C-alpha positions as CSV (number, residue, x, y, z in Angstrom):
1,M,94.8,87.3,-42.9
2,S,91.2,86.2,-43.1
3,E,88.8,89.1,-43.6
4,E,85.6,87.0,-43.5
5,L,83.4,87.1,-40.4
6,L,82.2,83.6,-39.5
7,D,79.2,83.0,-37.4
8,V,80.9,80.2,-35.5
9,L,84.5,78.9,-35.3
10,V,85.2,75.6,-33.6
11,I,88.7,75.0,-32.1
12,G,89.2,71.3,-32.4
13,A,88.2,69.0,-35.2
14,G,87.6,65.8,-33.3
15,P,84.2,64.0,-33.2
16,T,82.7,66.4,-30.7
17,G,84.0,69.5,-32.5
18,M,82.6,68.1,-35.8
19,A,79.2,67.4,-34.1
20,C,79.2,71.0,-32.9
21,A,80.0,72.3,-36.4
22,I,77.3,70.2,-38.0
23,D,74.6,71.2,-35.5
24,A,75.5,74.9,-35.9
25,Q,75.7,74.5,-39.7
26,N,72.2,72.9,-39.7
27,M,70.9,76.0,-38.1
28,G,72.0,78.0,-41.0
29,F,75.2,79.5,-39.5
30,R,78.5,79.9,-41.4
31,V,80.9,77.6,-39.6
32,A,84.6,76.6,-39.8
33,L,86.9,74.4,-37.7
34,V,90.6,74.8,-37.0
35,D,92.9,72.1,-35.7
36,K,96.6,71.9,-35.0
37,G,96.7,68.5,-36.6
38,C,94.6,66.5,-39.0
39,L,90.8,65.7,-38.9
40,T,90.2,63.7,-35.7
41,N,93.8,64.2,-34.8
42,S,93.6,62.4,-31.4
43,L,92.0,59.3,-33.0
44,F,94.7,59.3,-35.6
45,H,97.3,59.0,-32.9
46,Y,95.6,56.1,-31.1
47,P,97.3,52.7,-31.4
48,A,97.2,51.4,-34.9
49,N,95.4,48.2,-33.9
50,M,93.1,49.8,-31.4
51,T,89.5,48.6,-31.0
52,F,86.9,50.9,-29.4
53,F,85.2,49.7,-26.2
54,T,81.8,50.9,-27.5
55,T,79.5,50.0,-30.3
56,P,79.4,51.9,-33.7
57,E,76.0,53.6,-33.1
58,L,77.4,55.3,-30.0
59,L,80.1,57.0,-32.0
60,E,77.7,58.4,-34.6
61,I,77.4,62.1,-35.3
62,G,75.3,64.2,-37.6
63,N,72.6,61.5,-37.8
64,M,74.8,59.5,-40.1
65,P,75.0,55.7,-39.6
66,F,78.3,54.2,-38.7
67,P,78.6,51.0,-40.8
68,S,80.9,48.3,-39.3
69,T,81.1,44.6,-39.5
70,N,82.4,44.5,-36.0
71,Q,80.5,44.8,-32.7
72,K,83.3,47.1,-31.6
73,P,84.7,49.2,-34.4
74,T,88.4,49.6,-35.1
75,R,90.4,52.8,-35.2
76,G,90.6,52.5,-39.0
77,E,86.9,52.2,-39.4
78,A,86.4,55.3,-37.2
79,L,88.8,57.4,-39.2
80,E,87.0,56.4,-42.4
81,Y,83.6,57.1,-40.9
82,Y,84.5,60.6,-39.7
83,R,86.1,61.5,-43.0
84,K,82.8,60.5,-44.7
85,V,80.9,62.7,-42.3
86,A,83.1,65.7,-43.0
87,Q,82.7,65.1,-46.7
88,H,78.9,64.6,-46.5
89,Y,78.4,67.9,-44.6
90,N,81.1,69.7,-46.6
91,L,82.7,70.9,-43.3
92,D,85.2,73.7,-43.6
93,V,88.1,72.1,-41.7
94,R,91.3,74.2,-41.6
95,Q,93.8,71.6,-40.7
96,Y,97.4,72.0,-39.4
97,E,96.7,75.4,-37.9
98,R,97.7,76.0,-34.2
99,V,95.9,78.6,-32.2
100,V,98.3,80.9,-30.5
101,R,95.9,83.5,-29.0
102,V,92.4,84.8,-29.2
103,T,91.6,88.5,-29.1
104,G,88.3,90.5,-29.4
105,S,85.1,89.7,-27.6
106,D,81.6,88.4,-28.1
107,G,80.3,89.2,-31.6
108,D,83.8,89.7,-33.1
109,F,86.5,87.3,-31.8
110,S,89.8,87.1,-33.7
111,V,91.5,83.7,-33.5
112,H,95.2,84.0,-34.4
113,T,96.8,80.8,-35.7
114,V,100.0,79.7,-37.3
115,D,100.4,77.0,-39.9
116,R,103.2,74.4,-40.3
117,F,105.5,77.0,-41.7
118,E,104.8,79.5,-38.9
119,R,102.8,81.7,-41.2
120,E,100.3,83.8,-39.3
121,L,96.5,83.7,-40.0
122,V,93.6,85.4,-38.4
123,H,90.0,84.1,-38.3
124,R,87.2,86.4,-37.3
125,T,84.0,84.9,-35.8
126,R,81.0,86.0,-33.9
127,K,80.9,83.0,-31.6
128,L,83.6,80.6,-30.5
129,I,83.4,76.9,-29.5
130,V,86.4,75.2,-27.8
131,S,86.5,71.4,-28.2
132,T,90.2,70.7,-27.8
133,G,90.0,67.3,-26.0
134,Y,92.8,66.2,-23.8
135,Y,94.9,63.5,-25.6
136,D,97.6,66.0,-26.6
137,L,98.9,66.7,-23.1
138,P,100.3,63.6,-21.2
139,N,100.8,63.5,-17.5
140,Y,104.6,63.5,-17.2
141,L,106.6,61.4,-14.7
142,N,108.9,64.3,-13.9
143,V,111.9,62.1,-13.3
144,P,115.5,62.4,-14.5
145,G,115.9,61.0,-18.0
146,E,112.3,61.3,-19.1
147,K,113.4,63.4,-22.1
148,L,115.5,60.6,-23.5
149,A,114.4,59.5,-27.0
150,K,113.5,56.0,-25.7
151,V,110.7,57.4,-23.5
152,A,107.2,57.8,-25.1
153,H,103.8,58.8,-23.7
154,Y,101.9,57.3,-26.6
155,Y,101.9,53.6,-27.8
156,N,101.3,52.8,-31.4
157,E,102.2,49.3,-32.5
158,P,104.4,46.4,-31.2
159,H,106.6,45.3,-34.1
160,P,109.6,47.7,-33.6
161,F,110.1,46.4,-30.0
162,Y,110.6,42.7,-30.8
163,G,113.4,41.4,-28.7
164,Q,113.7,44.6,-26.6
165,D,113.3,45.3,-22.9
166,V,110.2,47.4,-22.7
167,L,108.8,49.0,-19.5
168,I,105.2,50.2,-19.3
169,V,104.1,52.6,-16.6
170,G,100.4,52.5,-15.7
171,G,97.6,50.2,-14.5
172,K,94.6,50.9,-16.7
173,N,93.4,49.8,-20.1
174,S,96.0,51.4,-22.2
175,A,98.9,50.0,-20.2
176,A,97.3,46.5,-20.1
177,I,96.6,46.4,-23.8
178,A,100.1,47.6,-24.7
179,A,101.7,45.1,-22.3
180,L,99.8,42.2,-23.9
181,E,100.5,43.3,-27.5
182,L,104.2,43.8,-26.9
183,W,104.6,40.5,-25.1
184,R,102.7,38.7,-27.9
185,H,105.1,40.2,-30.4
186,G,108.3,39.2,-28.7
187,A,109.2,42.0,-26.4
188,R,110.4,41.4,-22.8
189,V,107.8,43.4,-20.9
190,T,107.8,44.9,-17.4
191,L,104.7,46.7,-16.0
192,V,105.1,49.3,-13.2
193,H,102.1,50.7,-11.3
194,R,102.0,52.8,-8.3
195,G,98.8,51.1,-7.1
196,K,98.5,47.9,-5.2
197,E,96.9,46.1,-8.2
198,L,95.6,46.7,-11.7
199,H,92.7,49.2,-12.0
200,N,89.3,47.7,-11.5
201,H,88.0,49.5,-14.6
202,I,90.1,47.5,-17.0
203,K,87.7,45.9,-19.5
204,Y,86.5,42.5,-18.4
205,W,88.0,40.6,-21.4
206,I,91.4,42.2,-20.9
207,K,91.9,42.1,-17.1
208,P,92.1,38.3,-16.7
209,D,94.4,38.1,-19.7
210,I,97.0,40.5,-18.3
211,E,96.6,39.0,-14.8
212,N,97.4,35.6,-16.1
213,R,100.4,36.8,-18.0
214,I,101.7,38.3,-14.8
215,K,100.9,35.3,-12.7
216,N,102.8,33.0,-15.2
217,G,105.8,35.3,-15.2
218,E,105.4,36.1,-18.9
219,V,105.0,39.8,-18.0
220,A,107.0,41.1,-15.0
221,A,105.1,43.5,-12.7
222,Y,106.0,45.8,-9.9
223,F,103.1,47.2,-7.9
224,E,103.2,50.1,-5.4
225,S,106.3,51.1,-7.4
226,V,107.5,54.2,-9.3
227,I,110.3,55.1,-11.6
228,T,112.9,57.3,-9.9
229,G,115.4,57.6,-12.8
230,I,115.9,56.7,-16.5
231,G,119.3,55.9,-18.0
232,E,120.2,55.1,-21.6
233,D,120.3,51.4,-21.0
234,T,118.6,51.1,-17.6
235,V,115.6,52.2,-15.5
236,T,115.6,52.6,-11.7
237,L,112.5,51.8,-9.7
238,H,111.5,52.4,-6.1
239,T,109.6,49.3,-5.0
240,P,108.4,47.9,-1.7
241,E,111.5,45.6,-1.7
242,G,113.9,48.6,-2.2
243,E,115.6,50.1,-5.3
244,K,115.7,48.0,-8.5
245,V,117.8,48.7,-11.5
246,L,116.5,47.0,-14.6
247,P,117.9,46.7,-18.2
248,N,115.8,48.8,-20.4
249,N,115.6,49.8,-24.1
250,F,112.2,51.6,-24.3
251,I,109.6,53.0,-21.9
252,F,105.9,53.7,-22.5
253,A,104.6,56.1,-19.8
254,L,100.9,55.5,-20.2
255,T,99.9,57.6,-17.2
256,G,96.9,59.5,-18.7
257,Y,96.4,62.9,-20.2
258,R,94.8,66.2,-19.3
259,P,93.1,69.2,-21.0
260,D,95.1,72.3,-21.8
261,F,94.1,74.3,-18.8
262,T,96.7,77.0,-19.6
263,F,95.0,77.6,-23.0
264,L,91.5,77.8,-21.4
265,E,92.8,80.3,-18.8
266,S,94.4,82.4,-21.5
267,L,90.9,82.8,-23.0
268,G,89.6,84.1,-19.7
269,V,87.8,80.9,-18.7
270,K,87.6,80.5,-14.9
271,L,88.6,77.1,-13.5
272,D,87.3,75.8,-10.2
273,A,90.3,74.7,-8.2
274,N,88.0,73.0,-5.7
275,N,86.1,71.0,-8.3
276,A,88.7,69.2,-10.4
277,R,89.5,72.4,-12.2
278,C,86.1,72.3,-14.0
279,P,85.6,75.4,-16.1
280,E,82.8,77.8,-15.3
281,C,80.1,76.8,-17.7
282,S,76.3,76.8,-18.1
283,R,74.8,73.4,-17.9
284,E,72.0,74.4,-20.2
285,T,73.9,76.1,-23.0
286,L,77.6,75.2,-22.3
287,E,78.5,78.9,-22.6
288,S,81.5,79.7,-20.4
289,N,81.9,82.7,-18.1
290,V,83.3,84.5,-21.2
291,P,80.3,85.7,-23.2
292,G,80.1,84.1,-26.7
293,L,82.7,81.4,-25.8
294,Y,81.3,77.9,-25.5
295,L,82.9,74.6,-24.3
296,A,82.3,71.1,-25.6
297,G,83.5,67.6,-25.0
298,V,85.9,66.5,-22.3
299,V,87.1,70.0,-21.5
300,V,83.8,70.7,-19.6
301,A,84.8,68.0,-17.0
302,G,88.1,69.5,-16.0
303,E,90.5,66.9,-14.6
304,R,87.7,64.2,-14.5
305,T,88.5,63.1,-18.0
306,N,86.7,59.8,-17.5
307,E,83.3,61.4,-17.4
308,V,83.0,62.7,-21.0
309,F,83.6,60.6,-24.1
310,I,82.6,60.7,-27.7
311,E,79.4,58.8,-26.7
312,N,78.1,61.7,-24.6
313,G,80.1,64.7,-25.8
314,R,78.6,64.3,-29.3
315,F,75.3,65.7,-27.9
316,H,76.9,69.0,-26.8
317,G,76.6,70.5,-30.2
318,A,72.8,70.5,-30.0
319,L,72.8,72.4,-26.7
320,I,75.2,75.0,-28.1
321,A,73.4,75.4,-31.5
322,A,70.1,76.0,-29.7
323,D,71.6,78.9,-27.7
324,L,73.4,80.3,-30.8
325,A,70.1,80.4,-32.7
326,A,68.4,82.2,-29.8
327,K,71.2,84.8,-29.4
328,L,72.0,85.3,-33.1
329,G,68.4,85.4,-34.0
330,N,68.5,83.0,-37.0
331,R,65.4,81.1,-35.9
332,N,63.4,80.1,-32.9
333,V,64.1,76.6,-31.6
334,E,63.0,74.7,-28.6
335,K,66.0,74.2,-26.2
336,P,66.9,70.6,-25.6
337,V,67.3,69.3,-22.1
338,A,70.9,68.7,-21.1
339,P,71.6,65.1,-20.2
340,A,72.8,64.6,-16.6
341,Y,76.4,63.9,-17.8
342,T,76.8,67.0,-20.0
343,V,78.9,68.8,-17.4
344,A,80.7,67.2,-14.5
345,A,78.8,67.6,-11.2
346,E,79.9,70.3,-8.8
């Protein structure tokens, strides 16, 4: 049981949550973060050999330079950078604590968590920021056999799949990169996508590569097709040519992810069913319809998860900190103007 009363508690210790904590801390507030995993837990679970599609300076938070020898930094470099940021600002990050419920109200919230051993803790805070991202909740296929151990919704590295029949579901960057890596490391790869062709937003240096592998027959591909069943040694597809049963050892269902809408609703946050389930949220302050509860990062965009990234979510902390300073009376600050992309358009 925690008896201290924090000024601000941030749920989610990813880059955006860290940026929010830094901005609030710089205003003189007492801040802590909780996360059910490790620091930048989502980044840690990205593929081991992942390279960002952006440049280092667009991933910077806390006005700390991101040194990298690469034009596009790697996952390893990003993890090291965010560790250094946390260390520099002496952030109070309470890792491996899962939030189970929130009670109380503006001025005195109680955030109830459990640790890895199911021990209960309570953190009291005057204000609350939710920056939980979306990478933890995959979009499921909802087909028989999806719970088999051979099915994964996250791809890490290719080596364990050498000489195996691997099927990848999806038609965007993650699916294309996984297909190429697995094929180059000796897997027999099949790509299944419900669309007529690969997504146009696949990065320009990846798209021709995967298209050529498909054209050459090095990666098998089924378009306008879906999985209808998964067996221990096979997978069944519905294709334009009819039903296909393929030999299969592993499946990567890289069909995207979504925010935890159930958790947001449990906090009392209203979601707009007619607007991609975007939460009710002020554009200027990012305070939700629940007084004292702020939203930051991709959760503000609802189902439109392709609108908010580290590159723009990192600025949410400044908007929130300015409103916190005005309401908690620590100091007077000039409110920053919210960028157009801060909250998804209605």
